[in-house]
Each structure stands twice: as structure tokens, then as C-alpha cells.
C-alpha positions as CSV (number, residue, x, y, z in Angstrom):
1,X,-19.2,-7.9,-47.2
2,X,-17.0,-5.7,-49.4
3,X,-13.3,-5.9,-48.6
4,X,-11.4,-2.8,-47.6
5,X,-9.3,-1.1,-50.3
6,X,-5.6,-0.8,-49.6
7,X,-3.7,1.8,-51.7
8,X,0.0,1.8,-52.1
9,X,1.5,5.0,-53.6
10,X,3.7,4.1,-56.6
11,X,4.6,7.6,-57.9
12,X,3.6,11.2,-57.6
13,X,4.4,14.5,-59.3
14,X,3.7,18.0,-58.1
15,X,1.3,19.8,-60.6
16,X,0.7,23.0,-58.7
17,X,1.8,24.9,-55.6
18,X,-0.4,22.6,-53.4
19,X,-1.5,19.8,-55.7
20,X,0.1,16.5,-56.7
21,X,-0.9,13.8,-59.1
22,X,-0.6,10.4,-57.4
23,X,-0.6,6.9,-59.0
24,X,-1.3,4.1,-56.6
25,X,-1.9,0.3,-56.8
26,X,-5.1,-1.0,-55.3
27,X,-4.9,-4.1,-53.1
28,X,-1.4,-4.8,-54.4
29,X,-2.5,-4.3,-58.0
30,X,-5.1,-7.1,-57.7
31,X,-7.8,-4.4,-58.2
32,X,-5.9,-2.2,-60.6
33,X,-4.6,1.3,-60.0
34,X,-5.8,4.8,-59.4
35,X,-4.7,8.2,-60.5
36,X,-5.8,10.8,-58.1
37,X,-5.2,14.4,-57.1
38,X,-3.8,15.1,-53.7
39,X,-4.1,18.5,-52.0
40,X,-1.4,19.4,-49.5
41,X,-2.1,22.3,-47.1
42,X,0.1,23.8,-44.4
43,X,-1.6,24.3,-41.1
44,X,0.1,25.1,-37.8
45,X,3.4,24.0,-39.2
46,X,2.1,20.6,-40.3
47,X,1.3,19.4,-43.8
48,X,-2.2,18.0,-44.2
49,X,-2.8,15.8,-47.3
50,X,-6.2,15.2,-48.7
51,X,-7.1,13.1,-51.8
52,X,-9.8,14.8,-53.9
53,X,-12.8,13.0,-55.1
54,X,-13.0,11.7,-58.6
55,X,-9.8,9.7,-59.1
56,X,-9.5,7.6,-62.2
57,X,-9.7,3.9,-61.9
58,X,-7.3,2.0,-64.1
59,X,-8.2,-1.7,-64.4
60,X,-4.7,-3.2,-65.2
61,X,-1.1,-2.7,-66.1
62,X,-1.8,-2.6,-69.8
63,X,-4.2,0.3,-69.4
64,X,-1.5,2.1,-67.4
65,X,0.9,1.6,-70.2
66,X,-1.7,2.8,-72.7
67,X,-2.1,6.0,-70.6
68,X,1.7,6.5,-70.7
69,X,1.7,6.0,-74.5
70,X,-1.1,8.6,-74.9
71,X,0.8,11.1,-72.8
72,X,3.9,10.5,-74.9
73,X,1.9,11.1,-78.1
74,X,0.5,14.3,-76.7
75,X,4.0,15.5,-75.7
76,X,5.3,14.7,-79.2
77,X,2.5,16.7,-80.8
78,X,3.1,19.6,-78.5
79,X,6.8,19.5,-79.4
80,X,6.0,19.4,-83.1
81,X,3.8,22.4,-82.8
82,X,6.4,24.3,-80.8
83,X,9.1,23.4,-83.3
84,X,7.1,24.6,-86.2
85,X,6.2,27.9,-84.4
86,X,9.9,28.4,-83.6
87,X,10.8,27.7,-87.3
88,X,8.2,30.2,-88.4
89,X,9.6,32.8,-86.0
90,X,13.2,32.3,-87.3
91,X,12.0,32.7,-90.9
92,X,9.8,35.7,-90.4
93,X,11.9,38.0,-88.0
């Protein structure tokens, strides 16, 4: 018999008016982590939270660190592009 999965939310960030990105441990990290989208809807004065299908399964802490590093690389590249666009604007206007 398959054991029940227990999720513990570790962090979340709002990525839209009604959506959040949530990182959770699975069975106290024994079964890795998940990154999932959570939809929050107001109904009759109450917030209803639903996790959307298709979350990403992360096998271990090192993989989570690798994702963090990839995000940092992407942010650095975006910053480099924006810096060069700003430099071009300064020199051409």
C-alpha cells in the first residue's frame, strides 16, 4: 500500500493577482520537494486555495540548490541585457 504524502510549505511567493508559487517538502524531505502553483480565490468573504495540477517534483536538496543557481544565472543575464540597453539609450539620445 502506498503511503500518504505529507506536504509542508517551506516558502511561497505571489506571482499574480490570485496565484502563488509554493515550495514544499514531501514527507519531511524524505521524498524530496515540490514546486507548485496555488490559486487563491475569494468567495463569500473567504479565501479558497487550490493547488493546480502539474507541480514539479524535486528529488533532493542539491536539485533545489541547482534550481536556485539557474534562477540566479537567468537574473544576471536579464540584468546584463537591461544594463546594455540602458547604456545604448544613454549614448544614443
